DODREN-215608 format. One record per residue (C-alpha): residue in three letters; residue number from 0; x, y, z. Coordinates in pm, 1 decimal. Each point is the difference from the previous one (the first is absolute). Layout:
[rec 'ala' NUM [X Y Z]]
...
end
This chain:
[rec 'met' 0 [0.0 0.0 0.0]]
[rec 'ala' 1 [296.0 231.3 59.9]]
[rec 'ala' 2 [93.0 -46.9 -365.7]]
[rec 'phe' 3 [-348.6 103.0 -112.4]]
[rec 'asp' 4 [4.5 301.0 231.0]]
[rec 'ala' 5 [345.2 118.4 -109.5]]
[rec 'gly' 6 [-69.8 -78.5 -365.1]]
[rec 'gly' 7 [-324.7 196.6 0.5]]
[rec 'asp' 8 [172.6 290.6 170.1]]
[rec 'ala' 9 [282.4 6.4 -255.6]]
[rec 'tyr' 10 [-254.6 -33.2 -278.9]]
[rec 'gln' 11 [-181.0 310.5 123.4]]
[rec 'arg' 12 [319.4 204.5 42.2]]
[rec 'gln' 13 [132.2 -87.5 -345.6]]
[rec 'leu' 14 [-338.3 -26.8 -169.4]]
[rec 'arg' 15 [79.0 221.6 -297.8]]
[rec 'thr' 16 [328.0 -171.3 -85.0]]
[rec 'ile' 17 [-142.7 -348.5 49.6]]
[rec 'ala' 18 [-326.0 69.4 -183.1]]
[rec 'val' 19 [152.7 172.0 -303.0]]
[rec 'gly' 20 [277.4 -253.7 -52.7]]
[rec 'ser' 21 [-226.7 -298.4 63.6]]
[rec 'ala' 22 [-261.3 135.0 -240.7]]
[rec 'ala' 23 [265.3 37.6 -270.3]]
[rec 'leu' 24 [118.7 -357.4 51.2]]
[rec 'leu' 25 [-352.4 -140.0 27.2]]
[rec 'ala' 26 [-146.3 175.7 -304.0]]
[rec 'pro' 27 [75.0 -289.2 -242.1]]
[rec 'leu' 28 [-134.2 -250.3 253.9]]
[rec 'val' 29 [-322.1 197.7 47.1]]
[rec 'ala' 30 [-53.4 6.3 -376.2]]
[rec 'leu' 31 [67.8 -374.3 -17.8]]
[rec 'asn' 32 [-240.4 -76.4 283.5]]
[rec 'leu' 33 [-272.4 210.6 -158.9]]
[rec 'trp' 34 [46.8 -204.1 -315.1]]
[rec 'val' 35 [-30.1 -317.7 206.1]]
[rec 'thr' 36 [-321.3 144.0 146.1]]
[rec 'val' 37 [-135.5 55.9 -349.7]]
[rec 'val' 38 [80.7 -359.4 -89.7]]
[rec 'gly' 39 [-158.9 -121.5 320.6]]
[rec 'phe' 40 [-325.6 173.9 -86.5]]
[rec 'asp' 41 [-0.1 -139.0 -354.6]]
[rec 'arg' 42 [0.4 343.6 -159.8]]
[rec 'phe' 43 [145.2 -135.9 -321.8]]
[rec 'asp' 44 [15.8 -338.1 -169.2]]
[rec 'pro' 45 [342.0 -166.4 23.1]]
[rec 'asp' 46 [167.4 -140.7 -305.7]]
[rec 'asp' 47 [65.4 -352.2 120.6]]
[rec 'ala' 48 [234.9 -70.8 -288.1]]
[rec 'leu' 49 [251.2 262.5 113.4]]
[rec 'leu' 50 [66.3 -107.0 357.9]]
[rec 'pro' 51 [14.4 -357.0 131.8]]
[rec 'ser' 52 [-210.9 -110.3 292.2]]
[rec 'leu' 53 [181.9 -76.1 323.5]]
[rec 'gly' 54 [-263.6 -244.8 117.7]]
[rec 'ser' 55 [-278.1 -207.6 -143.5]]
[rec 'gly' 56 [-246.8 56.4 284.1]]
[rec 'thr' 57 [-32.9 377.2 -20.3]]
[rec 'gly' 58 [-26.8 252.1 -279.3]]
[rec 'thr' 59 [215.0 -4.7 -308.3]]
[rec 'gly' 60 [263.2 228.3 -139.7]]
[rec 'ile' 61 [16.1 346.7 140.6]]
[rec 'glu' 62 [-228.8 -63.3 298.4]]
[rec 'asp' 63 [262.4 -236.6 142.3]]
[rec 'val' 64 [307.3 201.1 -92.5]]
[rec 'ala' 65 [-125.3 337.5 126.6]]
[rec 'pro' 66 [-43.3 -83.4 371.7]]
[rec 'phe' 67 [326.4 -196.3 0.4]]
[rec 'val' 68 [196.5 292.5 -147.5]]
[rec 'gly' 69 [-177.0 247.7 227.2]]
[rec 'ala' 70 [74.5 -195.1 319.0]]
[rec 'val' 71 [366.8 -58.6 -83.7]]
[rec 'ala' 72 [48.2 363.1 -108.3]]
[rec 'ser' 73 [-154.3 117.1 328.1]]
[rec 'ser' 74 [247.9 -209.3 195.2]]
[rec 'ile' 75 [298.0 136.5 -192.4]]
[rec 'ala' 76 [-132.5 354.3 39.1]]
[rec 'ala' 77 [-30.6 -56.6 374.8]]
[rec 'ala' 78 [373.1 -79.8 16.1]]
[rec 'ile' 79 [89.5 317.8 -191.7]]
[rec 'ile' 80 [-232.3 213.6 211.3]]
[rec 'gly' 81 [141.5 -165.7 310.2]]
[rec 'phe' 82 [351.8 105.9 -94.9]]
[rec 'tyr' 83 [-103.9 357.0 -82.1]]
[rec 'val' 84 [-200.5 44.8 319.6]]
[rec 'ala' 85 [276.5 -159.8 209.0]]
[rec 'val' 86 [249.6 254.0 -134.4]]
[rec 'val' 87 [-226.7 282.4 118.8]]
[rec 'thr' 88 [-133.7 -141.1 327.7]]
[rec 'leu' 89 [328.3 -140.4 131.9]]
[rec 'ala' 90 [167.8 334.8 -60.5]]
[rec 'asp' 91 [-284.2 162.4 192.2]]
[rec 'arg' 92 [20.8 -260.3 276.3]]
[rec 'phe' 93 [368.9 58.6 67.6]]
[rec 'gly' 94 [-8.9 377.9 -30.4]]
[rec 'arg' 95 [201.7 7.6 -321.0]]
[rec 'thr' 96 [-56.9 228.6 -295.4]]
[rec 'val' 97 [-312.1 -134.7 -168.0]]
[rec 'pro' 98 [52.0 -24.0 -376.3]]
[rec 'thr' 99 [-244.6 176.5 -227.5]]
[rec 'val' 100 [-212.0 -182.2 -255.4]]
[rec 'gly' 101 [258.5 9.9 -278.3]]
[rec 'pro' 102 [299.4 -152.9 183.2]]
[rec 'ala' 103 [-218.6 -260.5 172.2]]
[rec 'leu' 104 [-154.7 -101.5 -332.0]]
[rec 'arg' 105 [342.2 -27.9 -162.2]]
[rec 'ala' 106 [118.9 -220.3 286.2]]
[rec 'ala' 107 [-301.8 -228.9 -46.0]]
[rec 'leu' 108 [34.6 -18.4 -377.8]]
[rec 'arg' 109 [374.1 -72.7 21.0]]
[rec 'ser' 110 [-84.5 -292.6 226.1]]
[rec 'leu' 111 [-238.8 -165.1 -244.7]]
[rec 'pro' 112 [238.5 -284.1 -98.5]]
[rec 'arg' 113 [69.7 -80.5 366.4]]
[rec 'leu' 114 [-367.1 24.6 88.1]]
[rec 'gly' 115 [-86.0 -229.6 -289.4]]
[rec 'leu' 116 [240.0 -265.7 124.8]]
[rec 'val' 117 [-128.6 36.3 356.1]]
[rec 'trp' 118 [-355.5 -35.9 -125.0]]
[rec 'ile' 119 [79.4 -314.6 -198.2]]
[rec 'val' 120 [179.5 -167.2 290.4]]
[rec 'gly' 121 [-228.7 119.5 276.3]]
[rec 'his' 122 [-335.4 -13.2 -180.6]]
[rec 'trp' 123 [30.5 -309.1 -220.1]]
[rec 'trp' 124 [-319.9 -122.4 160.8]]
[rec 'gln' 125 [-213.1 291.6 -115.3]]
[rec 'pro' 126 [-19.1 -69.4 -375.6]]
[rec 'leu' 127 [-62.6 -364.1 87.4]]
[rec 'met' 128 [-276.4 97.3 241.9]]
[rec 'val' 129 [-166.4 233.3 -250.5]]
[rec 'trp' 130 [29.7 -255.5 -278.7]]
[rec 'ile' 131 [-162.9 -271.3 214.5]]
[rec 'leu' 132 [-287.7 229.0 95.6]]
[rec 'val' 133 [-49.8 125.9 -356.4]]
[rec 'ala' 134 [35.1 -336.7 -170.1]]
[rec 'ser' 135 [-216.3 -197.8 244.3]]
[rec 'asp' 136 [-373.8 -31.1 17.9]]
[rec 'ile' 137 [-182.9 154.5 293.4]]
[rec 'glu' 138 [-10.9 -319.0 207.4]]
[rec 'thr' 139 [371.8 -73.8 -40.7]]
[rec 'ala' 140 [98.4 362.0 65.5]]
[rec 'ala' 141 [-208.4 2.9 318.8]]
[rec 'thr' 142 [164.4 -322.6 119.6]]
[rec 'leu' 143 [352.5 121.8 -71.2]]
[rec 'gly' 144 [-63.6 354.6 122.2]]
[rec 'phe' 145 [62.9 -78.0 367.1]]
[rec 'trp' 146 [335.0 -169.8 -59.3]]
[rec 'ile' 147 [105.6 264.3 -250.4]]
[rec 'ala' 148 [-82.8 270.3 254.3]]
[rec 'leu' 149 [220.4 -171.6 261.4]]
[rec 'leu' 150 [286.0 -28.0 -249.5]]
[rec 'ala' 151 [-36.5 365.3 -96.7]]
[rec 'trp' 152 [-14.8 110.2 365.2]]
[rec 'gly' 153 [314.5 -187.0 100.4]]
[rec 'ser' 154 [195.3 98.2 -310.9]]
[rec 'ala' 155 [-93.2 367.5 32.1]]
[rec 'ala' 156 [102.6 -0.3 367.1]]
[rec 'ala' 157 [331.8 -170.7 -73.1]]
[rec 'thr' 158 [92.6 264.1 -259.6]]
[rec 'leu' 159 [-168.6 293.0 175.4]]
[rec 'his' 160 [319.1 193.8 79.5]]
[rec 'thr' 161 [178.3 -53.3 -333.6]]
[rec 'val' 162 [-71.6 338.0 -161.3]]
[rec 'pro' 163 [66.3 206.3 317.1]]
[rec 'val' 164 [328.4 -189.6 38.4]]
[rec 'met' 165 [95.5 89.9 -357.7]]
[rec 'val' 166 [-71.7 365.0 74.6]]
[rec 'ala' 167 [148.8 33.9 347.9]]
[rec 'glu' 168 [297.0 -237.5 -18.6]]
[rec 'arg' 169 [94.9 25.8 -367.8]]
[rec 'leu' 170 [14.5 -374.6 -48.5]]
[rec 'gly' 171 [-42.6 -185.4 -325.5]]
[rec 'pro' 172 [-313.6 -198.8 -78.8]]
[rec 'ile' 173 [118.2 -341.4 122.3]]
[rec 'ala' 174 [169.9 145.2 308.1]]
[rec 'ser' 175 [-317.7 198.3 73.3]]
[rec 'leu' 176 [-210.5 -315.1 -16.7]]
[rec 'lys' 177 [238.0 -176.5 240.2]]
[rec 'arg' 178 [-0.2 297.2 234.5]]
[rec 'ala' 179 [-381.0 18.6 -11.5]]
[rec 'trp' 180 [-18.8 -369.8 85.5]]
[rec 'ser' 181 [232.8 56.8 294.4]]
[rec 'leu' 182 [-223.5 279.7 131.1]]
[rec 'phe' 183 [-307.7 -214.1 -58.7]]
[rec 'arg' 184 [138.5 -284.9 210.5]]
[rec 'arg' 185 [50.1 240.5 289.5]]
[rec 'ser' 186 [-353.2 140.1 -24.4]]
[rec 'val' 187 [-226.8 -262.4 -155.1]]
[rec 'gly' 188 [-307.4 111.3 191.8]]
[rec 'thr' 189 [51.9 365.5 -87.8]]
[rec 'ala' 190 [41.4 -72.2 -371.6]]
[rec 'leu' 191 [-299.0 -234.2 -18.4]]
[rec 'gly' 192 [-215.5 238.3 201.1]]
[rec 'phe' 193 [100.2 299.2 -210.3]]
[rec 'val' 194 [-72.1 -175.9 -329.8]]
[rec 'gly' 195 [-332.8 -127.0 128.9]]
[rec 'leu' 196 [-114.0 336.6 135.9]]
[rec 'ser' 197 [117.7 198.1 -302.2]]
[rec 'thr' 198 [-185.4 -241.8 -229.1]]
[rec 'val' 199 [-317.8 33.7 205.4]]
[rec 'phe' 200 [19.1 380.2 25.3]]
[rec 'gly' 201 [81.3 47.3 -368.2]]
[rec 'ser' 202 [-268.6 -244.4 -112.9]]
[rec 'leu' 203 [-265.9 164.1 217.1]]
[rec 'leu' 204 [81.7 343.4 -140.8]]
[rec 'leu' 205 [-7.7 -122.6 -359.1]]
[rec 'leu' 206 [-322.1 -190.1 67.7]]
[rec 'gly' 207 [-158.9 310.4 149.0]]
[rec 'leu' 208 [88.6 204.7 -307.0]]
[rec 'ala' 209 [-120.7 -276.7 -231.6]]
[rec 'leu' 210 [-336.9 -7.3 177.6]]
[rec 'leu' 211 [-35.3 379.5 11.4]]
[rec 'ala' 212 [-151.6 40.6 -346.6]]
[rec 'pro' 213 [-261.2 -278.9 47.3]]
[rec 'ala' 214 [-83.7 139.3 344.9]]
[rec 'leu' 215 [-56.5 349.7 -140.4]]
[rec 'glu' 216 [-226.5 -139.1 -268.8]]
[rec 'ala' 217 [-190.3 -222.5 241.7]]
[rec 'ser' 218 [-62.5 295.1 230.2]]
[rec 'gly' 219 [-127.2 210.7 -289.1]]
[rec 'phe' 220 [257.3 270.3 69.6]]
[rec 'leu' 221 [165.9 -32.6 -340.8]]
[rec 'ser' 222 [-67.2 -195.9 -316.4]]
[rec 'phe' 223 [287.2 -96.4 -227.6]]
[rec 'gly' 224 [-204.9 -180.7 -260.4]]
[rec 'gly' 225 [196.0 -210.8 -244.2]]
[rec 'ile' 226 [339.6 120.0 121.0]]
[rec 'ala' 227 [-38.1 -124.0 358.6]]
[rec 'trp' 228 [254.3 -273.6 -69.9]]
[rec 'leu' 229 [253.4 259.2 -121.2]]
[rec 'val' 230 [-56.7 225.7 304.4]]
[rec 'gln' 231 [54.7 -300.5 222.9]]
[rec 'gly' 232 [324.5 -83.5 -179.1]]
[rec 'val' 233 [127.4 357.5 30.3]]
[rec 'leu' 234 [-78.8 7.3 373.1]]
[rec 'val' 235 [194.3 -321.4 51.1]]
[rec 'gln' 236 [300.7 145.1 -183.6]]
[rec 'leu' 237 [-16.0 308.3 221.8]]
[rec 'gly' 238 [15.3 -241.9 291.0]]
[rec 'val' 239 [309.5 -161.3 -150.5]]
[rec 'leu' 240 [165.4 342.9 -21.5]]
[rec 'leu' 241 [-67.4 44.8 371.3]]
[rec 'val' 242 [55.4 -349.5 138.4]]
[rec 'met' 243 [316.0 -107.9 -179.6]]
[rec 'pro' 244 [222.8 294.3 111.3]]
[rec 'leu' 245 [-146.0 -12.3 351.8]]
[rec 'ile' 246 [77.2 -369.6 40.7]]
[rec 'ala' 247 [348.2 64.9 -141.6]]
[rec 'ala' 248 [60.4 271.5 260.4]]
[rec 'cys' 249 [-116.2 -231.1 278.7]]
[rec 'thr' 250 [222.1 -281.1 -133.8]]
[rec 'ala' 251 [305.7 224.7 16.4]]
[rec 'gln' 252 [-91.4 92.1 357.2]]
[rec 'cys' 253 [-46.0 -368.7 86.8]]
[rec 'tyr' 254 [358.6 -61.5 -112.7]]
[rec 'val' 255 [116.7 279.3 231.9]]
[rec 'glu' 256 [-201.9 -134.5 293.6]]
[rec 'val' 257 [147.5 -348.7 -44.4]]
[rec 'arg' 258 [353.9 136.3 -7.4]]
[rec 'leu' 259 [-68.4 213.3 306.4]]
[rec 'glu' 260 [-133.7 -301.9 186.1]]
[rec 'cys' 261 [245.3 -265.2 -117.8]]
[rec 'glu' 262 [320.7 188.3 -74.7]]
[rec 'gly' 263 [-1.3 311.5 216.8]]
[rec 'leu' 264 [0.3 232.6 -297.4]]
[rec 'asp' 265 [-85.7 293.8 225.1]]
[rec 'leu' 266 [333.0 -42.2 182.6]]
[rec 'leu' 267 [191.6 16.2 -327.7]]
[rec 'leu' 268 [-185.7 312.5 -102.4]]
[rec 'asp' 269 [57.5 166.9 337.6]]
[rec 'ala' 270 [370.9 -83.4 -16.6]]
[rec 'asp' 271 [18.3 131.4 -354.4]]
[rec 'ala' 272 [-154.4 330.6 110.9]]
[rec 'ala' 273 [213.8 26.3 314.3]]
[rec 'phe' 274 [337.2 -66.0 -161.9]]
[rec 'asp' 275 [-72.6 151.8 -340.8]]
[rec 'asp' 276 [144.9 -308.2 -160.7]]
[rec 'ser' 277 [-206.5 -222.2 -224.7]]
[rec 'leu' 278 [-25.7 -327.9 187.1]]
[rec 'val' 279 [-279.0 -103.6 -233.6]]
[rec 'gln' 280 [166.3 106.4 -321.9]]
[rec 'arg' 281 [-87.0 -329.7 -159.1]]
[rec 'asp' 282 [-365.3 103.0 22.8]]
[rec 'ala' 283 [43.5 323.5 -197.7]]
[rec 'ile' 284 [-148.8 29.4 -346.0]]
[rec 'ser' 285 [22.9 259.5 -269.9]]
[rec 'asp' 286 [-240.5 274.8 -100.2]]
[rec 'gly' 287 [-44.9 127.1 352.5]]
[rec 'ala' 288 [-151.1 -322.4 132.6]]
[rec 'pro' 289 [59.9 -107.6 356.5]]
[rec 'ala' 290 [255.1 -194.0 189.3]]
end
């Protein structure tokens, strides 16, 4: 809970920097997800000859490919946003000079190859999970959903600290994954609890926004007519723009809380300030990001 409190506080203090940079990075994803929404509402007829079906039990062609691409792209975007927000929030957390939007964005974009490798190694399960859910019929997907959710929960917790480690400790992708695993073993309950709570909070917010348009119509307050589905999709994407950076800020703060609890990071920082000698130099990163 301390991570959520500190992350929300940092998010509020650096709202403009976080919101502007995150919106720039998320713009392609928002467009992609709106396209997926269009496909989901059958707003045009797919050309089944152009795209192969991933599964025989569901739709064909583009209906299968669209949600798969959208889900995987969202996961990759979350890693990029996580890096960008960590650069800003960790600098704010340690009282360093907080980089502006431009330098923080450049730092995130320069890290794309490393983030891609981290995503492949740490999130190998996600394309598999999405493919199983997309390619299976409803009964099979419902049966596998519970076990897939457990796999996703454990895997996300085990790699929770990877991106903050890359930002704060300037480690490579494989070393960051090993370091994140080391931190996870020292704080299994914290990582599992954080992933579970952040999933619940984020899902509830997105669900509330998704149900807003139908609720307004049901109450008679507003009528969207034939574009209700599009309004609902836009509201959900606005939720993504809010939830994804907020969870990223809280994740960075969770990394700090674990290091404070397990490694006495506060003592290193106090010594660094007292002796004016960087005892945590290995944690420094470029572009004004924190030690």
